[in-house]
C-alpha positions as CSV (number, residue, x, y, z in Angstrom):
1,K,-57.0,-6.6,25.7
2,A,-54.2,-5.1,23.7
3,D,-51.4,-5.6,26.2
4,H,-51.3,-9.3,25.6
5,I,-49.8,-10.4,22.2
6,E,-49.9,-14.0,21.3
7,D,-47.2,-15.6,19.2
8,T,-49.2,-17.1,16.4
9,Q,-48.0,-19.2,13.5
10,L,-49.8,-20.4,10.5
11,E,-50.4,-24.2,10.6
12,G,-47.7,-26.1,8.7
13,A,-45.6,-23.0,8.2
14,S,-42.0,-23.0,9.4
15,P,-40.5,-20.0,11.1
16,N,-38.4,-19.5,8.0
17,A,-41.3,-19.9,5.5
18,G,-40.5,-18.1,2.3
19,M,-36.8,-17.9,3.2
20,E,-35.7,-21.3,1.8
21,G,-32.8,-19.7,-0.2
22,N,-31.7,-17.8,2.9
23,V,-31.3,-20.6,5.4
24,V,-28.3,-19.9,7.7
25,D,-26.3,-22.9,8.9
26,P,-24.9,-21.9,12.3
27,N,-21.9,-24.3,11.7
28,Q,-20.9,-22.4,8.5
29,A,-19.0,-19.1,8.4
30,P,-21.1,-16.4,6.9
31,V,-20.3,-15.6,3.2
32,V,-19.0,-12.1,3.0
33,A,-17.7,-10.4,-0.1
34,P,-14.0,-9.6,0.4
35,A,-13.4,-6.0,1.2
36,A,-11.0,-4.0,-0.9
37,P,-7.6,-4.2,0.8
38,Q,-7.0,-1.1,3.0
39,Q,-3.6,0.6,3.0
40,D,-2.7,-0.6,6.4
41,T,-3.4,-4.2,5.4
42,M,-1.4,-3.8,2.2
43,M,1.5,-2.3,4.2
44,E,1.4,-5.2,6.7
45,E,1.3,-7.8,3.9
46,A,4.4,-6.2,2.2
47,K,6.3,-6.0,5.4
48,K,6.1,-9.8,6.0
49,N,9.0,-10.3,3.7
50,P,12.7,-9.4,4.3
51,V,13.3,-5.8,3.1
52,T,15.2,-5.2,-0.1
53,T,15.7,-2.2,-2.5
54,L,14.8,-1.4,-6.0
55,A,15.7,1.0,-8.8
56,L,12.9,2.4,-10.9
57,S,13.5,3.3,-14.6
58,E,11.0,6.1,-14.0
59,N,8.1,7.0,-11.7
60,H,6.1,9.2,-14.2
61,Y,5.1,8.7,-17.8
62,D,3.4,11.2,-20.2
63,F,1.2,9.6,-22.8
64,K,0.9,13.1,-24.5
65,D,-2.3,13.4,-26.7
66,V,-4.6,10.3,-26.4
67,K,-7.7,10.1,-28.6
68,K,-10.8,9.8,-26.4
69,G,-12.0,6.2,-26.1
70,K,-8.5,4.8,-26.6
71,V,-6.9,2.4,-24.0
72,V,-3.2,3.0,-23.5
73,D,-0.7,1.4,-21.3
74,H,2.8,1.9,-20.0
75,K,5.2,-0.6,-18.4
76,F,7.3,0.8,-15.5
77,E,10.3,-1.3,-15.1
78,F,12.5,-1.7,-12.0
79,T,15.5,-3.7,-10.9
80,N,15.9,-5.4,-7.6
81,T,19.1,-3.8,-6.2
82,G,18.9,-5.5,-2.8
83,K,20.0,-8.8,-1.4
84,N,16.6,-10.3,-0.9
85,P,13.9,-11.3,-3.4
86,L,11.6,-8.4,-4.2
87,I,7.9,-9.2,-3.8
88,I,5.1,-6.9,-5.0
89,S,2.2,-7.7,-2.7
90,A,-0.4,-5.2,-4.2
91,V,-0.8,-2.4,-6.7
92,K,-3.6,0.0,-5.9
93,P,-4.7,2.3,-8.8
94,G,-6.0,5.7,-7.9
95,C,-9.2,5.2,-9.9
96,G,-11.2,2.5,-11.8
97,C,-10.0,3.9,-15.1
98,T,-6.5,2.4,-14.4
99,V,-5.9,-1.3,-14.5
100,P,-2.6,-2.6,-13.1
101,E,-0.7,-5.7,-14.1
102,Y,2.6,-6.5,-12.4
103,T,5.2,-9.1,-11.7
104,T,3.7,-11.6,-9.3
105,E,6.6,-14.0,-8.7
106,P,9.5,-13.0,-6.4
107,I,12.1,-10.9,-8.4
108,L,15.6,-12.2,-7.5
109,P,18.4,-9.7,-6.7
110,G,19.8,-8.1,-9.9
111,K,16.7,-9.2,-11.9
112,K,14.0,-7.0,-13.4
113,G,10.2,-6.7,-12.8
114,F,7.5,-4.4,-13.9
115,V,4.2,-2.7,-13.2
116,N,2.1,-2.0,-16.2
117,L,-0.7,0.6,-15.9
118,K,-3.5,0.5,-18.5
119,F,-5.6,3.7,-18.8
120,D,-9.1,3.8,-20.4
121,S,-9.6,7.3,-21.7
122,S,-13.3,6.8,-22.5
123,S,-14.7,8.9,-19.6
124,F,-12.2,11.8,-19.7
125,D,-11.5,15.0,-21.6
126,G,-8.4,17.2,-21.4
127,L,-5.4,16.8,-19.2
128,Q,-5.5,13.9,-16.8
129,N,-3.0,12.9,-14.1
130,K,-3.5,9.4,-12.6
131,S,-1.4,7.3,-10.2
132,A,-1.1,4.0,-8.6
133,E,0.5,2.8,-5.3
134,V,2.8,-0.1,-5.3
135,Y,3.2,-2.2,-2.1
136,A,6.4,-4.2,-1.9
137,N,9.0,-5.3,0.7
138,V,11.0,-2.1,0.5
139,E,11.8,0.5,3.2
140,S,9.8,3.4,1.7
141,M,6.3,2.5,0.6
142,P,4.0,2.8,-1.1
143,I,5.9,3.5,-4.2
144,K,3.9,6.0,-6.2
145,L,3.8,5.6,-10.0
146,S,2.0,8.3,-12.1
147,F,1.1,9.2,-15.6
148,S,-0.5,12.0,-17.5
149,A,-2.5,12.1,-20.7
150,N,-4.2,14.8,-22.7
151,V,-7.5,13.3,-23.8
152,V,-8.5,14.8,-27.1
153,Q,-11.5,14.2,-29.4
């Protein structure tokens, strides 16, 4: 009869036969690739430190004409104008063509720090406007930095 299904197993085969590389140890936490930090998470991380203030030298930079394929970068400088150390917890670029580098150690009051944005023009033509969000222990965040470039042949 078809309404009775037996649980059969090949002799000598384990229930995980063919799965040797995928054995799950119930005592071990699953390995999960870290998710990209979300804006809420980045805001919470930045707010863990006492609030301070900063003065940006500029929040926009124009690269003017950039030859297609060239990688250009610009360093945005700022000064900690508050009474607490300034801590940049994350910099989130608007697209994969922009790579951020930034001051990772606490910036003491009166001292300077930077966010450097590197732009790869290989995949672009014409006028481009790109940005990055900076998360730090300041009242108004994220701090938006932007740049423009006219990618030419």
